[in-house]
C-alpha positions as CSV (number, residue, x, y, z in Angstrom):
1,M,-107.6,-58.8,-31.8
2,S,-107.2,-55.1,-32.7
3,A,-107.3,-52.4,-30.1
4,T,-108.4,-48.6,-30.2
5,D,-106.8,-46.1,-27.8
6,V,-108.6,-43.1,-26.2
7,T,-107.8,-40.8,-29.2
8,G,-109.4,-43.2,-31.6
9,T,-106.2,-44.3,-33.3
10,F,-106.3,-47.9,-34.4
11,T,-103.4,-50.0,-33.1
12,P,-102.7,-53.3,-35.0
13,P,-102.5,-56.4,-32.9
14,T,-99.1,-57.6,-31.9
15,P,-98.4,-61.0,-33.5
16,T,-97.9,-63.8,-31.1
17,Q,-94.5,-65.4,-31.4
18,P,-94.6,-69.2,-31.3
19,D,-92.7,-70.8,-28.4
20,R,-89.7,-72.3,-30.1
21,R,-88.2,-73.7,-27.0
22,P,-87.6,-77.5,-27.3
23,R,-90.1,-79.5,-25.4
24,V,-88.4,-81.9,-23.0
25,R,-90.2,-85.2,-22.6
26,P,-89.4,-87.9,-20.0
27,G,-86.6,-90.0,-21.2
28,D,-85.3,-87.5,-23.8
29,A,-82.3,-86.5,-21.7
30,P,-81.7,-89.0,-19.0
31,D,-79.2,-88.0,-16.4
32,T,-76.2,-90.1,-15.3
33,A,-78.1,-92.0,-12.6
34,D,-80.8,-93.0,-15.1
35,R,-78.3,-94.2,-17.6
36,V,-76.4,-96.2,-15.0
37,F,-79.6,-97.8,-13.6
38,R,-80.9,-98.7,-17.1
39,G,-77.5,-100.2,-18.0
40,F,-77.4,-102.2,-14.8
41,A,-81.0,-103.5,-15.3
42,V,-80.4,-104.5,-18.9
43,G,-77.1,-106.1,-18.0
44,S,-78.6,-108.0,-15.1
45,G,-81.4,-109.4,-17.4
46,I,-78.9,-110.4,-20.0
47,A,-76.7,-112.1,-17.4
48,V,-79.6,-114.1,-16.0
49,L,-80.6,-115.3,-19.5
50,A,-77.0,-116.1,-20.3
51,I,-76.4,-118.1,-17.1
52,M,-79.6,-120.0,-17.6
53,G,-78.6,-120.8,-21.2
54,M,-75.1,-122.0,-20.0
55,V,-76.7,-124.2,-17.4
56,G,-78.9,-125.8,-20.1
57,L,-76.0,-126.2,-22.5
58,F,-73.8,-127.8,-19.7
59,L,-76.5,-130.3,-18.8
60,G,-77.2,-131.1,-22.4
61,F,-73.5,-131.7,-23.2
62,R,-73.0,-133.9,-20.1
63,A,-76.2,-135.8,-20.9
64,L,-75.4,-136.3,-24.6
65,L,-73.8,-139.8,-24.1
66,A,-76.7,-141.2,-22.3
67,L,-79.3,-139.6,-24.6
68,R,-77.6,-141.0,-27.7
69,S,-77.7,-144.5,-26.2
70,A,-81.2,-144.4,-24.9
71,G,-82.9,-142.4,-27.6
72,W,-86.7,-141.8,-27.2
73,S,-86.9,-144.8,-24.8
74,F,-85.4,-142.4,-22.2
75,L,-88.9,-140.9,-21.9
76,T,-90.8,-144.2,-21.9
77,T,-88.7,-146.6,-19.7
78,E,-89.5,-147.0,-16.0
79,A,-86.4,-148.9,-14.9
80,W,-83.2,-147.2,-13.9
81,E,-80.2,-149.5,-14.8
82,P,-77.9,-147.3,-16.8
83,D,-74.9,-149.7,-16.6
84,S,-77.2,-152.3,-18.4
85,H,-78.4,-149.5,-20.8
86,N,-81.9,-150.0,-19.5
87,F,-82.9,-146.7,-18.0
88,G,-85.5,-144.0,-18.4
89,I,-87.3,-141.3,-16.5
90,K,-90.9,-142.3,-17.0
91,A,-91.4,-143.4,-13.4
92,V,-89.1,-140.8,-12.0
93,L,-90.9,-137.9,-13.7
94,F,-94.2,-139.3,-12.7
95,G,-93.1,-139.5,-9.0
96,T,-91.7,-135.9,-9.2
97,V,-95.0,-134.5,-10.5
98,L,-97.0,-136.6,-8.0
99,I,-95.0,-135.3,-5.0
100,G,-95.2,-131.7,-6.3
101,L,-99.0,-131.9,-6.8
102,T,-99.5,-133.5,-3.4
103,A,-97.5,-130.7,-1.8
104,I,-99.3,-128.0,-3.7
105,L,-102.8,-129.4,-2.8
106,I,-101.8,-129.3,0.9
107,A,-99.8,-126.1,0.9
108,V,-102.0,-123.7,-1.1
109,P,-105.0,-123.7,1.4
110,F,-102.7,-123.1,4.3
111,A,-100.7,-120.4,2.4
112,L,-103.9,-118.6,1.3
113,A,-105.4,-118.7,4.8
114,T,-102.1,-117.5,6.4
115,A,-101.8,-114.6,3.9
116,L,-105.4,-113.5,4.5
117,F,-105.1,-113.7,8.3
118,I,-101.9,-111.6,8.3
119,S,-103.2,-109.0,5.9
120,E,-106.9,-108.8,6.9
121,Y,-107.5,-110.2,10.4
122,A,-104.3,-110.0,12.5
123,P,-104.0,-107.0,14.9
124,R,-101.8,-104.3,13.5
125,R,-99.3,-104.5,16.3
126,L,-98.9,-108.3,15.7
127,Q,-98.7,-108.2,11.9
128,R,-95.0,-107.6,11.7
129,T,-94.4,-110.5,14.2
130,F,-96.4,-112.9,12.1
131,V,-94.6,-111.8,9.0
132,L,-91.2,-112.4,10.6
133,L,-92.3,-115.9,11.8
134,V,-93.5,-116.9,8.3
135,D,-90.2,-115.6,6.8
136,L,-88.2,-117.5,9.4
137,M,-90.1,-120.7,8.3
138,A,-88.9,-120.1,4.7
139,A,-85.3,-119.7,5.9
140,V,-85.2,-123.1,7.7
141,P,-82.8,-125.4,5.9
142,S,-84.2,-128.3,3.9
143,V,-82.3,-130.9,5.9
144,V,-84.1,-129.7,9.1
145,Y,-87.5,-130.3,7.5
146,G,-86.2,-133.7,6.3
147,L,-85.1,-134.7,9.8
148,W,-88.4,-133.5,11.2
149,G,-90.3,-135.5,8.6
150,A,-88.3,-138.7,8.9
151,F,-88.1,-139.0,12.7
152,F,-91.3,-137.2,13.9
153,L,-93.9,-136.7,11.2
154,Q,-93.6,-140.1,9.5
155,G,-94.5,-142.0,12.7
156,N,-97.4,-139.7,13.5
157,L,-98.9,-139.7,10.1
158,T,-99.4,-143.4,9.7
159,G,-102.7,-143.2,11.5
160,L,-103.9,-140.5,9.2
161,S,-102.8,-142.5,6.2
162,R,-104.6,-145.6,7.4
163,W,-107.8,-143.6,8.0
164,L,-107.6,-142.0,4.5
165,S,-107.1,-145.4,2.9
166,T,-110.0,-146.9,4.9
167,Y,-112.7,-144.2,4.3
168,L,-111.5,-142.6,1.1
169,S,-110.2,-145.5,-0.8
170,W,-112.9,-144.9,-3.5
171,I,-110.5,-142.1,-4.6
172,P,-107.9,-144.0,-6.7
173,P,-104.7,-142.2,-5.4
174,L,-105.8,-142.8,-1.8
175,S,-106.3,-146.6,-2.1
176,V,-103.8,-149.1,-0.8
177,T,-103.1,-152.3,-2.8
178,I,-100.5,-154.0,-0.7
179,A,-102.5,-154.3,2.6
180,D,-106.0,-154.4,4.0
181,P,-106.6,-151.0,5.7
182,N,-109.4,-152.7,7.8
183,D,-106.9,-155.2,9.3
184,P,-105.8,-153.8,12.7
185,L,-102.7,-156.0,12.7
186,A,-101.5,-154.7,9.3
187,T,-97.9,-153.5,9.6
188,A,-97.4,-149.7,9.8
189,T,-94.5,-149.8,7.4
190,T,-97.1,-150.0,4.6
191,Y,-97.7,-146.3,5.1
192,T,-94.2,-145.1,5.7
193,S,-91.7,-143.6,3.2
194,S,-94.6,-142.7,1.0
195,T,-95.3,-140.0,-1.5
196,F,-97.9,-138.6,0.8
197,I,-95.5,-138.1,3.7
198,A,-92.9,-136.6,1.4
199,G,-95.6,-134.3,0.0
200,V,-96.6,-133.1,3.4
201,V,-93.0,-132.3,4.3
202,V,-92.4,-130.4,1.0
203,A,-95.8,-128.6,1.6
204,M,-94.5,-127.3,4.9
205,M,-91.4,-126.0,3.1
206,I,-93.3,-124.2,0.3
207,T,-96.2,-122.8,2.4
208,P,-94.2,-119.7,3.7
209,I,-92.9,-118.9,0.2
210,A,-96.4,-119.0,-1.3
211,S,-97.9,-117.2,1.6
212,S,-95.4,-114.3,1.4
213,V,-96.2,-113.8,-2.3
214,M,-100.0,-113.9,-1.7
215,R,-99.7,-111.6,1.3
216,E,-97.9,-108.9,-0.6
217,A,-100.6,-109.0,-3.3
218,F,-103.4,-108.8,-0.8
219,I,-101.9,-105.8,1.0
220,Q,-101.9,-103.8,-2.3
221,A,-105.7,-104.0,-2.6
222,P,-106.9,-100.4,-3.0
223,P,-108.2,-98.9,0.3
224,G,-110.9,-97.0,-1.6
225,E,-112.5,-100.2,-3.0
226,R,-112.3,-101.8,0.5
227,E,-114.1,-98.8,2.0
228,G,-116.6,-98.8,-0.9
229,A,-117.5,-102.5,-0.2
230,F,-118.1,-101.7,3.5
231,A,-120.1,-98.7,2.6
232,L,-122.4,-100.9,0.4
233,G,-123.0,-103.1,3.5
234,A,-120.5,-105.9,2.8
235,T,-119.2,-108.0,5.7
236,K,-115.5,-108.6,6.2
237,W,-115.6,-111.8,4.3
238,G,-117.8,-110.2,1.6
239,M,-115.2,-107.4,1.2
240,I,-112.4,-110.0,0.9
241,R,-114.3,-112.1,-1.6
242,A,-115.3,-109.1,-3.7
243,V,-112.1,-106.9,-3.5
244,V,-109.1,-108.6,-2.0
245,L,-109.2,-112.0,-3.7
246,P,-109.9,-110.7,-7.2
247,Y,-107.2,-108.1,-6.9
248,G,-104.7,-110.6,-5.6
249,R,-105.5,-113.3,-8.2
250,G,-102.1,-112.8,-9.8
251,G,-100.3,-113.2,-6.5
252,I,-102.2,-116.4,-5.7
253,I,-101.3,-117.9,-9.1
254,G,-97.7,-116.7,-8.8
255,G,-97.2,-118.0,-5.3
256,T,-98.7,-121.3,-6.2
257,M,-96.5,-121.7,-9.2
258,L,-93.4,-120.6,-7.3
259,G,-94.2,-123.2,-4.7
260,L,-94.7,-125.8,-7.4
261,G,-91.3,-125.0,-8.9
262,R,-89.7,-125.4,-5.4
263,A,-91.6,-128.6,-4.8
264,L,-90.5,-130.2,-8.1
265,G,-86.8,-129.6,-7.4
266,E,-86.7,-130.4,-3.6
267,T,-83.9,-132.9,-2.9
268,I,-82.7,-133.6,0.6
269,A,-86.1,-133.7,2.4
270,V,-87.5,-136.1,-0.2
271,Y,-84.3,-138.2,-0.2
272,M,-84.5,-138.6,3.5
273,I,-88.1,-139.8,3.5
274,I,-88.9,-141.6,0.3
275,S,-88.2,-145.3,-0.4
276,P,-87.0,-145.5,-4.0
277,V,-89.3,-147.5,-6.3
278,F,-88.8,-147.3,-10.1
279,T,-92.4,-148.0,-11.1
280,M,-95.3,-145.6,-11.8
281,K,-97.4,-145.6,-8.6
282,W,-100.7,-143.7,-8.3
283,H,-101.1,-144.8,-4.7
284,I,-99.6,-142.0,-2.7
285,L,-100.3,-143.5,0.8
286,Q,-98.4,-146.7,0.5
287,N,-94.6,-147.2,0.7
288,G,-92.4,-146.3,-2.2
289,G,-91.8,-143.5,-4.7
290,I,-89.1,-141.5,-6.3
291,S,-88.3,-138.1,-7.7
292,V,-85.6,-136.7,-10.1
293,S,-83.8,-134.8,-7.4
294,A,-83.9,-137.8,-5.0
295,L,-82.6,-140.1,-7.7
296,I,-79.6,-137.8,-8.4
297,A,-78.8,-137.6,-4.7
298,L,-79.2,-141.4,-4.3
299,R,-77.1,-142.6,-7.2
300,W,-74.5,-139.8,-7.6
301,G,-71.8,-141.2,-5.4
302,S,-71.8,-144.7,-6.8
303,A,-72.5,-143.9,-10.5
304,S,-70.1,-144.9,-13.3
305,D,-69.2,-142.4,-16.1
306,F,-72.2,-143.6,-18.1
307,G,-74.4,-143.5,-15.0
308,L,-73.4,-139.9,-14.4
309,S,-74.3,-139.0,-17.9
310,A,-77.7,-140.6,-17.3
311,L,-78.1,-138.6,-14.1
312,F,-77.3,-135.4,-16.0
313,A,-80.0,-136.4,-18.6
314,A,-82.5,-136.7,-15.7
315,G,-81.4,-133.3,-14.4
316,L,-81.8,-131.8,-17.9
317,A,-85.4,-133.2,-17.9
318,L,-86.1,-131.6,-14.6
319,F,-84.5,-128.3,-15.8
320,V,-86.8,-128.2,-18.8
321,M,-89.9,-129.1,-16.8
322,T,-89.2,-126.4,-14.3
323,L,-88.7,-123.8,-17.0
324,A,-92.0,-124.9,-18.6
325,V,-93.8,-124.5,-15.3
326,N,-92.4,-121.0,-14.9
327,F,-93.3,-120.0,-18.4
328,V,-96.8,-121.2,-18.0
329,A,-97.0,-119.3,-14.6
330,S,-95.7,-116.1,-16.2
331,S,-98.3,-116.3,-19.0
332,I,-101.1,-116.9,-16.5
333,V,-100.0,-114.1,-14.2
334,A,-99.7,-111.7,-17.2
335,R,-103.4,-112.4,-18.1
336,S,-104.7,-112.2,-14.5
337,R,-102.3,-109.7,-12.9
338,S,-103.1,-108.3,-9.5
339,G,-106.0,-105.8,-9.7
340,A,-107.2,-106.9,-13.1
341,G,-110.3,-108.5,-11.6
342,A,-111.1,-105.6,-9.3
343,E,-111.2,-103.0,-12.0
344,G,-114.4,-101.6,-13.5
């Protein structure tokens, strides 16, 4: 704009000089700490992938002898007699999945209820105590759970197993084919060393892990949305159902899948409880079952060189199955990350 002074003299406007200073954007000139952290993060990620790849290559190399001998029958054979070249993981993988699903069906409701109680209902002064107790449960060694399950839980669960087989036998996995559940003189060993008991023990092991993941997701629910739900007249449970659970959906899925991965690979507790049977059995309440990890622990000490290769092949199958579960879990969590359902 032009300007005129008091004498009436016209003064031309002063041109505005453009700001030629370089604009600094975040990340243009990282300092030393940022570069170190970035390098450490990238290096750690590459190292994890490299270690995982080396584990897979090692298992594949050691399993090559058995896989060449068995071929595709390795996936379709139920028997496990490697020295007779009659072996496969059909029954073993089936038992592994059955134990894992049994554990998840038992653990998830307890983990979800525990996480909601700690994050929403427990008094503030006691929340930290409950968190520590749950974390201590996750730190208990597997062998302790195995001893507890074998010498205490197994004898006390036979009554529950008999009751389930009596009144819920119309559900195929809960039926018993080797004994009459209505016979009061039927031996209790029918219901011991079963997939159900192993699943209960594994469920107790994975419950604190899943609960911790869910609890951290629930705690992050936005306070503003909580207060908004209450302002609209929602009850406590109504607020949890409308705000906390949708926001923590990713944590629920992630905790469940993390627990499933732990259940599929659990070794010593299942080994101490289960009675190995190399047949596909849907009936989880009756004696007998097997898993990949229990098979390896059971046959490792007495296996021949070819038998060791067969065990490595079984371990490779478990490795691939666990990776598949984790990849599926990652994709599901990415689509339903915490907070996605509470937005808008």
